[in-house]
matplotlib code that plots the C-alpha trace (Angstrom):
import matplotlib.pyplot as plt

x = [0.0, 1.0, 3.0, 0.0, -3.8, -6.4, -9.9, -12.4, -15.8, -16.8, -13.2, -10.1, -7.6, -4.2, -2.5, 1.1, 2.2, 5.3, 4.3, 0.6, 0.6, -2.0, -0.2, -3.0, -6.5, -8.2, -11.5, -14.3, -12.8, -9.6, -7.7, -5.1, -5.7, -2.8, 0.7, 2.8, 6.1, 7.9, 11.4, 10.3, 9.0, 9.3, 6.1, 2.4, 0.6, 3.0, 1.8, 3.4, 4.0, 5.1, 5.9, 4.6, 7.3, 10.8, 12.1, 14.9, 18.2, 16.3, 16.4, 13.7, 14.5, 13.1, 14.1, 17.5, 18.3, 18.3, 16.9, 17.3, 14.0, 13.9, 11.3, 7.7, 8.9, 9.5, 6.1, 6.4, 9.7, 8.3, 6.5, 3.1, 1.5, -1.8, -4.7, -7.5, -7.7, -11.1, -12.7, -13.8, -11.6, -8.3, -6.5, -2.8, -0.9, 2.5, 3.6, 6.7, 9.7, 13.5, 14.0, 11.3, 12.2, 15.8, 14.1, 11.0, 10.9, 7.3, 4.9, 2.2, 0.0, -1.0, -3.9, -4.8, -8.0, -9.0, -12.6, -14.2, -17.8, -18.9, -16.7, -15.4, -12.3, -12.1, -8.8, -9.1, -6.3, -6.4, -3.4, -3.4, -1.0, 0.2, 2.6, 2.5, 3.2, 1.6, 2.2, 3.1, 2.5, 1.5, -0.1, -0.7, -1.9, 0.1, -1.8, -0.5, -3.0, -2.1, -2.2, -3.7, -6.0, -6.8, -3.5, -5.0, -5.8, -3.5, -2.6, -4.1, -7.5, -7.7, -8.9, -9.4, -12.9, -13.2, -16.5, -16.3, -14.5, -10.9, -9.9, -7.2, -3.5, -1.2, 2.1, 5.2, 8.5, 12.1, 14.6, 11.7, 10.7, 7.6, 8.2, 7.0, 5.4, 2.1, 1.3, -2.0, -3.9, -4.1, -7.5, -10.3, -13.5, -13.5, -11.6, -7.8, -6.8, -4.0, -0.6, 2.9, 4.0, 1.9, 4.7, 7.8, 8.1, 7.3, 4.1, 1.2, 0.0, -3.5, -3.5, -6.6, -9.1, -12.7, -13.4, -13.4, -13.3, -11.9, -12.6, -9.9, -11.4, -11.4, -14.5, -14.4, -13.0, -12.8, -13.1, -11.6, -13.0, -10.9, -12.7, -11.2, -12.1, -9.9, -7.3, -6.7, -4.3, -4.0, -0.9, -1.0, 2.1, 3.7, 7.4, 8.8, 10.0, 7.0, 5.9, 2.8, 1.1, -0.7, -0.6, -3.7, -2.5, -4.7, -2.5, -2.7, 0.7, 3.1, 7.1, 8.8, 8.6, 11.9, 12.4, 11.6, 14.3, 12.9, 11.4, 9.4, 6.4, 6.3, 6.4, 3.3, 0.7, 1.0, -1.6, -1.1, -2.7, -3.2, -2.0, -4.5, -6.3, -6.9, -7.1, -9.0, -8.7, -9.4, -9.7, -12.1, -11.5, -14.6, -14.2, -16.7]
y = [0.0, 3.6, 5.8, 7.9, 7.9, 10.7, 10.5, 12.8, 14.1, 17.6, 18.0, 16.1, 14.3, 12.8, 10.1, 8.9, 5.3, 6.8, 7.2, 6.8, 10.6, 12.9, 15.2, 17.3, 18.5, 20.6, 22.6, 22.5, 25.6, 23.8, 25.8, 23.9, 23.8, 21.6, 22.9, 21.7, 20.8, 23.9, 24.7, 25.8, 22.3, 19.5, 17.5, 17.7, 15.6, 13.0, 9.9, 9.7, 6.1, 4.3, 7.4, 10.9, 13.5, 12.7, 10.1, 11.0, 10.7, 9.3, 6.0, 3.4, 1.1, -2.3, -5.5, -4.3, -3.2, 0.2, 1.0, 4.1, 6.0, 9.3, 12.0, 11.0, 7.4, 5.7, 5.2, 8.5, 7.3, 3.9, 3.0, 1.4, -1.3, -0.5, -2.8, -0.9, 2.0, 3.2, 6.5, 7.5, 5.4, 3.7, 1.6, 1.1, -1.1, -1.3, -4.3, -5.1, -6.4, -6.7, -3.0, -1.9, -4.6, -3.1, 0.1, -1.1, -4.7, -5.4, -7.1, -4.9, -4.2, -0.6, 0.0, 3.5, 4.2, 7.4, 7.9, 10.9, 11.7, 15.0, 17.7, 15.5, 13.4, 10.8, 9.2, 5.9, 4.0, 0.4, -0.9, -4.6, -6.4, -9.4, -10.4, -12.5, -9.6, -6.3, -3.7, -0.2, 2.5, 6.1, 7.5, 10.9, 12.9, 15.9, 17.7, 21.1, 23.5, 26.6, 29.7, 31.8, 29.7, 32.7, 34.5, 38.0, 37.5, 38.0, 35.2, 37.3, 37.2, 33.5, 31.9, 28.3, 27.7, 24.7, 22.8, 23.5, 25.8, 24.9, 26.4, 23.8, 24.8, 23.8, 22.1, 23.0, 21.4, 21.8, 20.3, 18.3, 16.8, 17.7, 20.2, 19.2, 22.7, 23.8, 27.4, 29.2, 28.5, 31.4, 30.0, 32.4, 30.4, 28.3, 30.7, 31.0, 34.0, 32.9, 34.8, 33.7, 34.7, 31.7, 29.4, 31.4, 28.7, 25.8, 23.7, 24.2, 20.9, 20.5, 17.4, 18.0, 18.5, 19.0, 19.2, 16.6, 19.1, 22.5, 24.9, 26.9, 29.9, 33.7, 35.8, 34.8, 32.2, 28.4, 26.9, 23.6, 21.7, 18.9, 16.3, 13.2, 10.0, 7.8, 10.6, 12.3, 15.2, 17.9, 19.6, 23.0, 24.0, 26.3, 26.6, 29.1, 32.3, 32.3, 29.8, 29.8, 26.8, 25.7, 22.1, 20.7, 17.4, 14.8, 12.7, 9.6, 10.1, 12.8, 13.4, 11.9, 14.1, 15.7, 13.7, 10.3, 8.0, 4.6, 1.5, 2.4, 0.5, 2.8, 6.0, 8.2, 8.6, 5.2, 2.9, -0.7, -3.2, -6.8, -9.7, -10.2, -7.0, -4.0, -0.3, 2.0, 5.9, 8.4, 12.1, 13.8, 16.9, 19.0, 21.7, 24.4]
z = [-0.1, -0.5, 2.1, 2.7, 2.4, 2.1, 3.5, 1.9, 3.0, 3.9, 5.0, 3.9, 6.0, 5.0, 7.1, 6.7, 7.4, 9.0, 12.7, 11.7, 11.6, 10.5, 7.9, 6.5, 7.6, 5.1, 5.6, 3.0, 1.5, 0.9, 3.6, 5.4, 9.2, 10.3, 10.8, 7.8, 9.6, 8.9, 10.2, 13.6, 14.4, 11.7, 12.7, 12.2, 14.7, 16.0, 18.1, 21.6, 22.7, 24.8, 26.8, 26.8, 27.5, 28.9, 31.1, 33.5, 31.6, 28.7, 30.4, 31.1, 34.0, 34.1, 35.9, 36.7, 33.1, 31.6, 28.1, 26.0, 25.6, 24.0, 24.6, 23.5, 22.6, 19.3, 17.6, 15.8, 14.2, 13.1, 9.9, 10.8, 8.6, 6.8, 7.9, 6.0, 3.5, 2.7, 1.4, 4.9, 7.2, 7.5, 10.1, 10.9, 13.3, 15.1, 17.0, 19.0, 17.3, 18.0, 17.6, 19.9, 22.5, 22.6, 24.0, 25.5, 26.8, 26.5, 23.9, 22.5, 19.5, 18.8, 16.3, 15.1, 13.2, 11.5, 10.6, 8.7, 9.3, 7.7, 9.2, 12.0, 12.2, 14.8, 15.9, 17.8, 19.6, 20.8, 22.9, 23.4, 25.7, 23.8, 26.5, 29.7, 32.2, 32.8, 30.1, 31.5, 28.9, 28.1, 25.0, 23.7, 20.7, 19.6, 16.7, 15.8, 14.3, 12.3, 14.6, 13.3, 11.2, 9.1, 8.1, 8.3, 12.0, 14.9, 17.3, 20.1, 18.3, 19.3, 22.5, 23.8, 25.4, 27.5, 28.0, 31.8, 34.1, 34.7, 38.1, 39.0, 38.9, 36.1, 35.7, 33.9, 32.8, 34.0, 31.6, 30.1, 33.5, 35.5, 38.2, 41.5, 42.3, 40.6, 39.5, 39.2, 35.9, 33.2, 32.4, 33.5, 34.1, 30.9, 28.6, 28.0, 26.0, 23.7, 23.3, 22.6, 26.1, 27.5, 26.2, 27.3, 29.9, 27.5, 27.6, 29.9, 31.4, 32.8, 34.9, 36.8, 33.9, 34.4, 30.6, 27.9, 25.0, 24.1, 21.2, 19.4, 17.6, 16.9, 16.3, 12.6, 10.4, 11.0, 14.5, 15.7, 18.7, 20.1, 22.4, 23.9, 25.7, 27.9, 28.2, 31.6, 30.9, 28.3, 27.1, 25.2, 23.5, 21.0, 20.5, 23.0, 21.2, 18.7, 16.0, 13.9, 15.4, 18.5, 19.8, 21.7, 23.1, 24.8, 27.1, 29.2, 31.1, 31.4, 31.8, 34.7, 37.8, 38.5, 41.7, 40.0, 38.7, 39.6, 37.8, 34.7, 36.0, 39.1, 37.2, 38.0, 35.2, 33.4, 32.3, 33.5, 31.0, 32.0, 29.8, 27.0, 27.8, 25.5, 26.4, 24.0, 23.9, 21.3, 20.3, 18.0, 15.8, 14.6, 12.1, 11.9]

ax = plt.figure().add_subplot(projection="3d")
ax.plot(x, y, z, "-o")
ax.set_aspect("equal")
plt.show()
């Protein structure tokens, strides 16, 4: 099968076999909504697995051994196999092999299904533990949307509007690791006014979410609503110093806390999937 596949409906979505990554999302007008991997950040919407964020010293500790594990894991660097390619949906899979086991000594099967329904794109993940022991894992989405969505608008014309008020404090990173202290949220009620300065200190991490969706929009032009299921945290990020994209990232897991350097299975935030069991998560993009 081909290296990429495009789903067409009221909107169009292109998916690459490399990393099972969404690489284009076009509105009915033909306008591109997804960041096109420019020099500021060479990705579109990478899949984060089997870790979200960074591990201490980029090392995964298990059973007395240490394995190299770079930030956000290896799935985004691997070519997935196509299971299905249809006009409105497609499915890809990645399974453990000698290369993954040299970095992550666990058996798994990760299926990713993209489904287009009108102006909605659904992204579904199914992680199956194909081994004999518990599977510790994290998973995250990392879609980057053009910011601004209309080139004639300013970044400051945009806001994020959550489904519910979000009064809980947020978390930040230090050297890629989760700081122990929290800080007051910049979300006012359910609204976050967007500006580049929000990201001077890198990503905002909401780890006590009340909402299961957020809307990214200005007073005019296209709007994007991202909703999620099975995910517990949300990262919001743009490259510090300014870049024309905004990442809205549903996560199940997060970077190692600065004080943690223990066994991977003991790391906070992980899923623990029993042998033979399957864990299903997903996120949904609605264009309006």
